[in-house]
GUDREN-491196 format. One record per residue: residue in three letters; residue number from 1; x, y, z of N, C-alpha, C, O in turn. Coordinates in steps of 0.1 Angstrom, whole numbers, plus 5000, padded with zeros to 4 digits. Example, Ala and Ser with C-alpha at 12.3 -4.5 7.8 and 13.67 -1.06 7.14 Angstrom:
<sites>
aa, i, n_px, n_py, n_pz, ca_px, ca_py, ca_pz, c_px, c_py, c_pz, o_px, o_py, o_pz
ALA, 1, 5132, 4943, 5078, 5123, 4955, 5078, 5132, 4967, 5078, 5142, 4967, 5085
SER, 2, 5128, 4978, 5071, 5137, 4989, 5071, 5129, 5000, 5079, 5134, 5011, 5080
</sites>
This chain:
<sites>
aa, i, n_px, n_py, n_pz, ca_px, ca_py, ca_pz, c_px, c_py, c_pz, o_px, o_py, o_pz
MET, 1, 5006, 4988, 5000, 5003, 4998, 4998, 5009, 5011, 5001, 5004, 5022, 4998
ALA, 2, 5018, 5011, 5006, 5030, 5027, 5004, 5033, 5029, 4996, 5036, 5041, 4994
ASP, 3, 5035, 5020, 4986, 5041, 5016, 4973, 5035, 5026, 4964, 5041, 5032, 4955
ASP, 4, 5020, 5028, 4966, 5012, 5039, 4959, 5014, 5053, 4963, 5009, 5063, 4958
LYS, 5, 5022, 5052, 4974, 5024, 5068, 4975, 5036, 5075, 4972, 5045, 5068, 4969
LEU, 6, 5036, 5088, 4971, 5042, 5093, 4965, 5049, 5111, 4977, 5044, 5121, 4982
HIS, 7, 5056, 5106, 4976, 5064, 5123, 4987, 5070, 5135, 4975, 5080, 5136, 4967
ILE, 8, 5065, 5139, 4977, 5067, 5153, 4971, 5067, 5168, 4978, 5061, 5171, 4988
ARG, 9, 5077, 5178, 4969, 5073, 5192, 4977, 5067, 5198, 4969, 5069, 5195, 4957
LEU, 10, 5058, 5209, 4973, 5052, 5215, 4963, 5054, 5232, 4971, 5054, 5234, 4983
HIS, 11, 5057, 5245, 4959, 5054, 5254, 4962, 5043, 5259, 4957, 5037, 5259, 4946
VAL, 12, 5040, 5261, 4970, 5027, 5269, 4967, 5031, 5286, 4970, 5038, 5291, 4980
TYR, 13, 5027, 5290, 4964, 5030, 5307, 4969, 5043, 5307, 4973, 5052, 5304, 4965
ASP, 14, 5045, 5310, 4983, 5055, 5316, 4991, 5058, 5306, 5005, 5064, 5308, 5015
THR, 15, 5049, 5293, 4998, 5051, 5283, 5010, 5058, 5268, 5000, 5056, 5267, 4988
GLU, 16, 5067, 5259, 5008, 5069, 5248, 5004, 5061, 5239, 5014, 5065, 5238, 5026
LEU, 17, 5053, 5233, 5010, 5050, 5216, 5017, 5056, 5205, 5012, 5063, 5206, 5002
ALA, 18, 5056, 5194, 5018, 5058, 5182, 5020, 5045, 5172, 5018, 5038, 5172, 5028
VAL, 19, 5040, 5164, 5007, 5030, 5158, 5008, 5032, 5144, 5001, 5039, 5141, 4992
ASN, 20, 5024, 5137, 5010, 5022, 5120, 5003, 5005, 5120, 4996, 4994, 5121, 5000
ILE, 21, 5013, 5118, 4986, 5001, 5119, 4969, 5001, 5103, 4967, 5011, 5095, 4969
PRO, 22, 4988, 5099, 4962, 4990, 5087, 4953, 4996, 5090, 4944, 4997, 5102, 4941
ARG, 23, 5002, 5082, 4939, 5013, 5082, 4925, 5001, 5092, 4911, 5005, 5100, 4903
GLU, 24, 4991, 5087, 4913, 4986, 5087, 4898, 4979, 5101, 4899, 4972, 5105, 4890
ASP, 25, 4980, 5109, 4912, 4974, 5125, 4911, 4988, 5133, 4913, 4989, 5144, 4918
GLU, 26, 4997, 5126, 4909, 5011, 5140, 4912, 5005, 5150, 4898, 5003, 5162, 4901
GLU, 27, 5003, 5148, 4889, 5003, 5160, 4884, 4991, 5171, 4884, 4991, 5181, 4878
TYR, 28, 4983, 5168, 4890, 4974, 5171, 4897, 4975, 5183, 4908, 4969, 5194, 4909
TYR, 29, 4986, 5176, 4915, 4986, 5183, 4927, 4997, 5196, 4922, 4996, 5208, 4926
ARG, 30, 5006, 5191, 4914, 5015, 5197, 4906, 5008, 5212, 4899, 5013, 5223, 4900
ALA, 31, 4998, 5209, 4892, 4989, 5219, 4885, 4980, 5227, 4898, 4978, 5239, 4896
ALA, 32, 4975, 5222, 4907, 4968, 5232, 4915, 4978, 5242, 4925, 4975, 5252, 4931
SER, 33, 4989, 5236, 4925, 4998, 5243, 4931, 5005, 5253, 4921, 5010, 5263, 4926
LYS, 34, 5006, 5253, 4909, 5007, 5264, 4899, 4996, 5273, 4903, 4998, 5282, 4911
LEU, 35, 4985, 5270, 4897, 4973, 5276, 4897, 4971, 5279, 4910, 4973, 5291, 4908
ILE, 36, 4969, 5279, 4918, 4972, 5288, 4932, 4984, 5299, 4933, 4982, 5311, 4937
THR, 37, 4998, 5294, 4930, 5010, 5305, 4926, 5004, 5314, 4920, 4999, 5323, 4927
ASP, 38, 5003, 5314, 4906, 4998, 5320, 4898, 4988, 5333, 4902, 4989, 5345, 4900
THR, 39, 4975, 5325, 4908, 4963, 5333, 4914, 4967, 5339, 4921, 4965, 5351, 4919
VAL, 40, 4975, 5339, 4932, 4979, 5345, 4944, 4987, 5354, 4935, 4983, 5365, 4936
ASN, 41, 4994, 5353, 4929, 5006, 5364, 4921, 4999, 5373, 4916, 4999, 5385, 4921
THR, 42, 4991, 5372, 4907, 4980, 5383, 4902, 4973, 5387, 4910, 4973, 5399, 4909
TYR, 43, 4966, 5385, 4916, 4960, 5394, 4929, 4970, 5402, 4936, 4969, 5415, 4937
SER, 44, 4982, 5394, 4941, 4996, 5404, 4947, 4996, 5418, 4939, 4996, 5428, 4946
THR, 45, 4995, 5418, 4926, 5001, 5424, 4920, 4993, 5438, 4918, 4998, 5449, 4915
TYR, 46, 4978, 5434, 4919, 4973, 5446, 4921, 4972, 5451, 4937, 4972, 5463, 4940
PHE, 47, 4973, 5444, 4943, 4967, 5449, 4956, 4972, 5448, 4965, 4966, 5449, 4976
LYS, 48, 4990, 5445, 4965, 4998, 5442, 4977, 5001, 5461, 4984, 5006, 5468, 4975
GLY, 49, 4999, 5464, 4991, 5003, 5472, 4999, 4990, 5477, 5003, 4991, 5487, 5010
LYS, 50, 4977, 5474, 4998, 4961, 5479, 4996, 4957, 5473, 5003, 4953, 5478, 5013
LYS, 51, 4957, 5461, 5001, 4955, 5446, 5011, 4961, 5442, 5020, 4973, 5446, 5019
SER, 52, 4959, 5435, 5030, 4968, 5423, 5039, 4970, 5411, 5030, 4962, 5408, 5020
ASP, 53, 4980, 5405, 5033, 4980, 5391, 5026, 4972, 5383, 5028, 4970, 5376, 5018
LYS, 54, 4965, 5381, 5042, 4954, 5377, 5045, 4943, 5374, 5035, 4940, 5363, 5031
ASP, 55, 4935, 5388, 5030, 4932, 5394, 5022, 4933, 5387, 5010, 4925, 5378, 5007
ILE, 56, 4943, 5393, 5001, 4949, 5387, 4988, 4946, 5371, 4984, 4943, 5368, 4973
LEU, 57, 4948, 5360, 4998, 4946, 5349, 4997, 4932, 5344, 4994, 4926, 5336, 4986
TYR, 58, 4928, 5351, 5002, 4912, 5349, 5002, 4905, 5351, 4988, 4897, 5343, 4983
MET, 59, 4909, 5363, 4982, 4905, 5367, 4970, 4910, 5356, 4959, 4901, 5355, 4951
ALA, 60, 4922, 5348, 4957, 4923, 5340, 4954, 4917, 5327, 4949, 4914, 5322, 4938
MET, 61, 4917, 5322, 4971, 4907, 5309, 4966, 4895, 5313, 4965, 4887, 5304, 4962
LEU, 62, 4891, 5322, 4967, 4874, 5327, 4953, 4874, 5330, 4943, 4863, 5330, 4937
ASP, 63, 4881, 5332, 4939, 4888, 5334, 4926, 4886, 5320, 4917, 4880, 5318, 4906
ILE, 64, 4893, 5310, 4927, 4896, 5297, 4919, 4883, 5291, 4921, 4876, 5289, 4911
THR, 65, 4879, 5287, 4933, 4870, 5279, 4937, 4853, 5284, 4927, 4843, 5277, 4923
LEU, 66, 4854, 5299, 4925, 4840, 5304, 4916, 4845, 5299, 4900, 4835, 5295, 4893
HIS, 67, 4855, 5298, 4894, 4859, 5290, 4883, 4854, 5278, 4887, 4844, 5276, 4881
TYR, 68, 4858, 5268, 4896, 4859, 5256, 4895, 4843, 5253, 4898, 4839, 5241, 4895
LYS, 69, 4833, 5262, 4905, 4818, 5256, 4905, 4813, 5260, 4890, 4805, 5252, 4884
LYS, 70, 4817, 5275, 4884, 4811, 5273, 4870, 4812, 5264, 4858, 4806, 5262, 4848
GLU, 71, 4822, 5259, 4863, 4827, 5248, 4850, 4821, 5238, 4862, 4818, 5226, 4858
ARG, 72, 4820, 5239, 4869, 4809, 5223, 4875, 4795, 5223, 4867, 4791, 5214, 4860
LYS, 73, 4788, 5236, 4870, 4774, 5235, 4866, 4767, 5233, 4852, 4755, 5230, 4849
LYS, 74, 4786, 5240, 4844, 4782, 5237, 4826, 4783, 5226, 4822, 4777, 5222, 4813
ARG, 75, 4795, 5215, 4831, 4795, 5199, 4831, 4778, 5191, 4833, 4771, 5185, 4824
GLN, 76, 4775, 5195, 4846, 4763, 5192, 4851, 4749, 5193, 4835, 4742, 5184, 4830
ARG, 77, 4752, 5208, 4832, 4740, 5209, 4827, 4742, 5203, 4812, 4731, 5201, 4806
LYS, 78, 4750, 5200, 4805, 4756, 5194, 4792, 4754, 5180, 4797, 4748, 5175, 4787
GLN, 79, 4754, 5175, 4802, 4752, 5158, 4807, 4735, 5158, 4806, 4729, 5152, 4798
ALA, 80, 4729, 5165, 4817, 4714, 5166, 4813, 4709, 5167, 4795, 4698, 5169, 4792
TYR, 81, 4717, 5166, 4788, 4712, 5168, 4776, 4713, 5161, 4771, 4709, 5161, 4759
</sites>
């Protein structure tokens, strides 16, 4: 069972995270960490010095979640037809 897991380090914005993940999910974890980093960097570019780092992180989380929810709803509508 331990062979199914992979130990990787992810750079997520300004933090290094060590995680144990299923091997088959590595590309998703790496893509997710890149998406988070890119989104936070985008918001930081616009709001650094105007908003707190915490607010910037929350805005990035909202942005990513809204995109996810909208895409999920689109897929559900397509499946209904």
